[in-house]
C-alpha angles and dihedrals in degrees: 000000000000110000119189114204117200108196110210105143088246093142121057092211097066092157093063092048091050091051092050093050092046090054089055090053091052094047116117090238088074102232115192117221123202113192124202123184108217093171091093134051111278127205123228095267091051091050089050089054091050091050092048090051093048092049092048096041126102094205131022118206123187115201 
């Protein structure tokens, strides 16, 4: 499964979210995580990469 992670600092317990996502990466099913840091200003090419990932992803997670 393709999982897109949008990092926004939405959750105060970032450590727990990171552990949960890491467990998905280690799962035998072989999930693929794509992380995108939205906490900083992105240029047009970076936003295009985020959009491409979102459109291709199976699951979108905002953390």
